[in-house]
N, C-alpha and C positions, 0 to 999 in steps of 0.2 A: 532672467528668468521671473516672470510677472506674478503678481500675488496669485492670481486664479490658477497659473499652473503650478505653482508650489503647493497650492491646497489640493489640488487634484493628486500630485505626486504623493504626498503625505498621505490621502485617503488610500491609495493603491499599495503603498508600502504596509500601511497599517492591517490592509485586506489580507495580503500576502502573509503577513505575520500571523494573522489570525487563523489563517489556512493551515501553516506549516504547524502551528501550536495544538489545532485541533486533530490533525492528523497524528501528532507526536502522542496525545492523549488516547488516540482511539487504540493507537500501536500498544501502548501500556495496557490500555482496558483489557485487550485482546489476550495478551500475554498473562495478565492475572487471572482471565476467565478460562484457561485452560485447566482442567481436572474439576470444574464445578459441576459440571454434567454428571462426570464420573463418580465423585463422590456423592451426589444424591442417590445414584444407582445402587451403591454400595450400601447405603442407608436402608433403601427398600429391600434389597436381598438380605440384609441382616435382620429386618423386622419381619418379612414376609415369605422369605424362600430360603429358610436356612438349614434346611435337611434334603438335599437336593441328590441324594443316593441314584446311581443309574438305575432305569427302569422302574422308578417309583411315580406315583401320581404327582408328587412335588417337582420332581424333575420336568414332568410334561409341563406342568403348571408354569414353571420357571421358563421355559422354551416358547410358551404361549406368550408370556410378558414381554420375552425378547422381539418375539415376531410383532406383536403389538407396537413396541417402540420402534422398530425398523418402519414400519406402514406410516406410522406417526411422522417419522422423517421423510414420508413421500414415495419410499421405496415399493417395490412389490416383491414382497417377502414370499418365501417358500419353505414349506416343511419338507424334509427329505427324512422319512421313515426308514430304520434298518433294525435287524434283530443280531444277535451274535448267541453263540452257544459254549458254554465252558462247564468243565466237570467240576463238582463240588462234593466235598466230603460230609456226610451226614452221618451224625453219632446218635444212635438211639439207646439210652438207658432205661433197663427194667429193674425197678426195685421192688422188693415184696417186703412187707411189714408184718407183724403179728400184733393185733390189737385186741389183746384179751380173747384169743382164741379164734379170731376172725383174720383171714388174711386179706391184706390189702396191697393191690398192685398199682404201681405209679409208673407210668411210660413217660420220658422226656425225650423231646427230638431236638437236636442243635445242628443246624446247618453252619458248618465252621469258616469256609472262606470268606463268603458274601455278607456276613455282618447282619444276617437274618436274626440272630440270637437263639432263644429257645421258646418251645411252645410245651407248656408242661400241664397235665389234669390238675384240675381244680380241687385239690385235697389239702386239707389243713394240717398242721404238724400234730394236732390234737388226735386227729383222725386217723393218722399213718399209725401209730405205735412203735414197735420195737423193729429195726430194720434186721431180718434174717438172711436176705439175698440180694446181690446187685450183680447185673448184667450188662455189659457194654458192647454195642455191635455197629461196627463202622462199615459204611458203604459208599459207593463213589457213584454219584449218578449225574446225569447231562441236565442243564438247566438252560432255557432258552430266555433271553432277557430283550424286551422291545424299548428302542429308544428312537431319537430322532435329531437330527441336525438342523440348524435355522439359515437360511441363505437369502441374501439379498444383494444384487449387481448394481455398481455404480458404470453407468457406460461413459467412457472417454473418448476422447478424440481419435486414438487409433484403437478401434475394436476389435482387431486381430490379434492383440496381446494383452495379459491380463496379469495381476498381481493378487494374491490371496490374502487376506489378513483374516488370521482364525484365532479361536481361544477356545477352552472348553468351559461349559457352565455347570457340569454336575459335580459334586463334592462327595467327600468322606463324612461320616458321622462323628467324627471326634469333636470337630468345631461347628462354625457357621459357613465355613468355606468363603470367607470375604477375602483373605490373601490368597487361597486357592481354591476356586479362580474367579470368584466374582470380580476381582481386580482387573483381570485379563479382557473380561466382557466388557467391563467400564470403559476400558480404553478403547476397545474394539468399536462400540457404540458410539463414543464421544467423537472417533474418527470418522462413522459414518453419518453422524450428523453434521460435522465440518462439510462433507463431501455432497451432503445433501443440497448446500448452498454454494458450492464451489467446483470448479471444473476439474476434471482429471485428464491427464494424459494419455492413459489406456484404461481398461476396464479395471475395476477393482471390486473383487468378490468378497463378501463379508460372510463368514461361515462361525456360527456358534457350534461348536461340536458338544454332542452327549456321549455320555459315559466313556471320558477317559479315564478315569480313575479304575476301572477294572481292565485296562490295557489297551488305551487309545483306540478303542472300537469305532467311535464317532468319525475320526478322521480315516481309519482304515478303511470305512464303508465309502466315505467322500471319495477317496483315491481310487478303490476299485471301481466307481462310476465314471471317474473321468475317461475320456477318449485318449487315444495316443496323442491326437492333434491338440487337445487341449493342455496335454502335459507338456507337449514341445513348447506351445504358445504361453507357458506361464514363465513370467521373466523372476517371478520371485515369490515365496510363501513367507509370511511374516507369523510368527507364533507368539502368543503372549500368554504366560504362564506364572502366575504368583509375584505379583510386582508391588504389592501394597506395603508389605511390613519388613522386606529386607533393608539393610543398612545401605545399600547402593543398588542401582539400577544398572544392569549389566545387558549386554548384547552379544550374541555368540553366530558362528556361522560355520561353513563347510572348510575343507581344507586347500580347495583348490584356489587358483591363482585369483580368478574373477570374484569369487566369493569373499577372498581375502581384501581384495581392492574396496569391494562395496561396504564393508566392515571398517576400513580405514577412513573412507569418507564419512561415514556415519558417526563414528568416534570423535572426528573432526568437527563435525556439526554439534555433537552432544557434550563436547568438553565442558562449556560452561553450564550445561544441565547436571553435569557431575556422573554421566554416563562412562560405563568402564566396560571392560572385558576381562575374561580369565587370562591370565599372562602366562601360562606354561610353567607355572614353578614347580607344580606337583609331578607325580611320575604317570598319573593318568591321561592327561588330555594336552595336544599342543595349543601353541598360542591361538587365542579365539575360540577353540573349539569346545565342546561339552558332552553329555551324554546323551542318549538316544530315548531318554525317559519321559518324553512328553510329544505332543501332536506333529511336531516339525518331523519325527522320525520317520514317519509313512511317506511324507512327501519326499524327504532325502533318498529313502530307499528306493522310490520310484524314479530318480534321477534330477529331482527340481530342484533348484538353489533354494536357502532359506536364510532368515534372520529370525532369531530366538530371543525374546525379551525376558528377563528374569529379576526378581529382586533377591539378593543373597549376599555373602560375604566370604569371598574366596581367599581373603587375607589371614582369616582364621582356620579355614579348612581347605588346604591348597590341593588336596588329592580328590575330593568329591563335591565341596561347595554345597553341601547340606545344611551348614550351619548359616541360617539366615542374619542373624544379630548377635553382637556381643556385648556383655552387660560390662560394669564399671571394673570388674576384677579380671576382666580378659575372657572370661568363658563363653562359650559360643553355644548358642540354641537354635531348635527351629520353631518356626512358626505352624507351618502347613503341616496337617494330618495332628494336630493336638487341640488341645481345650483353649488355645491362647488364639486360634483362628477365628476371633470375632472382632468387629468394629470397634466396640467399647473399650476392649484389651489392647487393642492397636493404638488407638488414640490415647489412652491413659498411659500408655508406656512411651510412644512416639507421636506427641501431637503433631498434627498436621501433615505427617509422613505420608499417609495414604492418598492424600488428593495430590501432593506433589509429586509422587511418583506415577501416580496415573497421568497427569497433566504432562510431565516432561516425557512419558511414553508416548503420549498422543503427537506433541511436537516431533518426536522421533519418526513416527510411523508416517506423520505427514510429510516429512523430509524424504523418506524414502519412496512414497508412492507419488510425488510431484511430477 
C-alpha cells in the first residue's frame, strides 16, 4: 500500500469514526431531551393555569392554550364542546339577629358537592347583633356544566387504524393540579410534538379531556361521539393521569390475554426506565390491573383495549395504590387532591422527579405507538 492510499484510508477511517461519534452524541442528546418540553409546560400551568376547575373560565383558557400548542406543532387542532348535568345539594341558612331591637336577617347559600363555596350577604358582625334564630334548608337541584375536549390527529401510514392518547387537563382546587393532571397533558403534548416531526404507523389521536374530576365527563362525551367503526378500528387507548410526583411510574391494562401481552412488552421496554405495574399482591386487583377511576374506564367499558400510566407506590398501599410517595419513616401520602400538588412542592421534595417521570412516560408512549 503506497503512501497516498494509506492517507486516503486514514482519512476515511477518521471520517467514519467522526460520523459514529456524532450519531452517539445525538442519541445521547435525544435521550436527555425527553421531558424538557413537558417540564416547561408544567411551569406554565403552575404559574398561569393553576385553578382549572371543570366548567370555569380558567379550564377554557387552559384548553385554548393546549389548542394553540398543538397548532404550533403543525396540527389541525379542534375543540369538541360538551355539557353534562349533575345533581348538587344546596344548603340555605337563614339567620336572624336582634341588634338593639332591630331584626337583621342574613341568608347564606352553600353548594356542597361542586366546591362553589358560599355566597353571603355583606353584613358585618357589628351589624348582626345577637343571634335569635337559625334555619337550614337543603335542596337538590340540577346543574349543567359546559366544558370541552381538545383533539388533534397525526395521520399514519395505515389510516384505517388508530391509537388514542388521552389525558385530562382540568383540576380540583386543593392544589395547582400539576401532578393531577398537568403532568399527563405534558406527556401527551411532548409525544404530539415528537410525532409532528416523525412518522407514525397508524393514526394517532391526541385528546386532552375536560371535566375528568367531576366524573370522567370529557372522555364519556368523546366515546359517545365515536362511531362503531371508529371503536372497532381503535387498536389501543393510552391514558396518562398523575405521573409527576409518585415514587414510581406504573402502567396498567385489562385482564385479557392480548392486553397482558402488550403490557409485558411495554414493561420489558421500560425496565431500564423504572417502569412497574401493580403486581396483584392485594385483595382488590389482579396482576397488571387497577381501578376504573380515570378516563381509560370509558374506553374500557366500550370494549377498547387500554394502557394507563400513573405515578404512585403500590408497595406501600397494596389494596388501592392511592399512596403516591413514602417518607423516610415509611409512611405513605398522596399528592393529588391535596395542597402539595404544586410544582414547587414536588421539586423541593423530589428534585428532578417531575421531568424524569414525564420524559420516561413519553418514551413509553412512543414505544407503544410506533
